C-alpha positions in Angstrom: -2.6 145.0 233.3 -3.2 146.5 229.7 -1.1 146.4 227.0 0.3 150.3 227.4 1.1 149.7 230.8 2.8 146.3 229.8 4.6 148.1 227.0 5.7 151.0 229.2 6.8 148.8 232.2 8.8 146.8 229.1 10.5 150.0 228.2 11.4 151.4 231.2 12.9 148.3 232.4 14.8 147.9 229.7 16.0 151.7 230.2 17.2 150.4 233.8 18.6 147.2 232.1 20.4 149.4 229.7 22.0 152.0 232.2 23.2 149.0 234.6 24.5 147.4 231.7 26.6 151.1 230.8 27.4 151.2 234.7 28.7 147.5 234.7 30.7 147.6 231.8 32.2 151.4 232.0 31.8 152.2 236.2 32.2 148.8 238.3 35.0 146.3 236.4 37.6 149.0 238.8 35.5 148.9 242.0 34.2 145.7 242.4 35.5 142.3 243.2 35.7 139.8 240.5 32.5 137.8 242.3 30.4 140.8 242.8 30.9 141.9 239.1 30.2 138.3 238.4 26.9 138.3 240.5 26.3 142.2 238.8 26.2 141.0 235.3 23.8 138.4 235.7 21.5 139.9 237.2 21.9 142.4 234.0 21.6 139.5 231.6 18.8 138.3 233.1 16.6 141.7 233.3 17.4 142.4 229.7 16.0 138.9 228.8 13.2 139.0 230.1 12.3 142.3 229.6 12.6 141.9 226.0 10.0 139.0 226.4 8.2 141.5 228.6 7.7 143.6 225.6 7.0 140.4 223.8 3.9 139.8 225.7 2.8 143.6 225.7 3.0 143.4 222.2 0.3 139.8 222.5 -1.8 141.7 224.7 -2.6 144.3 221.9 -4.2 141.6 219.6 -5.0 139.2 222.7 -5.9 141.2 225.8 -6.5 138.2 228.8 -6.2 138.2 232.8 -3.6 135.4 231.7 -1.7 137.8 229.6 -2.1 140.4 232.2 -0.8 138.0 235.1 2.4 137.3 233.0 3.2 140.5 233.2 2.6 140.9 236.6 4.3 138.2 236.9 7.2 139.2 234.7 7.8 142.8 236.6 7.4 141.1 240.1 10.2 138.2 238.8 12.8 141.0 237.2 12.1 143.2 240.7 13.0 140.4 242.9 15.7 138.0 241.1 17.9 141.0 239.6 16.8 143.6 242.4 18.0 141.3 245.0 21.2 140.3 242.8 22.0 143.8 242.5 21.4 145.0 246.3 23.6 142.0 246.9 26.1 143.2 244.6 26.6 146.9 246.7 26.6 145.4 250.1 22.9 143.7 251.2 22.5 141.6 254.0 23.3 138.3 252.3 19.7 137.3 254.2 18.1 138.9 251.3 19.3 136.2 249.0 16.4 133.8 249.7 14.3 136.7 247.9 16.7 135.8 244.2 14.6 132.8 244.0 11.5 133.9 244.5 12.2 136.1 241.5 13.2 132.9 239.2 10.0 131.1 240.1 7.7 134.3 239.5 9.7 134.7 236.3 9.2 130.8 235.2 5.4 131.6 236.4 5.0 134.1 234.5 6.1 132.6 231.3 3.9 129.5 232.1 1.2 132.0 232.3 1.9 133.4 229.2 1.7 130.0 227.4 -1.7 129.2 229.6 -2.5 132.7 227.6 -2.0 131.7 224.2 -3.3 128.7 224.4 -6.4 129.3 225.9 -9.6 131.7 225.4 -9.1 132.8 228.9 
């Protein structure tokens, strides 16, 4: 994944997180049970955190495009989709079995940040 793709993915992800946050703040409070709303808010929070991180990875990729940076970006995107995506789906009634995907997303996020650490410490 090149820096433009990473930055574009971060921008789209941030737009989606913003929309999710607005939906949660303005449209779901009256509709969801408190526990479901809490799950949704966790999804939005982690979506934002890691989207901002992805933006940082994209900025670094502009000056240091390495395979480890690309791996980091892919893992972060996968982690956002799997972690936050599974929580969003569970909020809206997806089968509870989908909850097994959430920790996989968390693992992808952790591996993404570890890959970024390798990227900034190595020559590739």
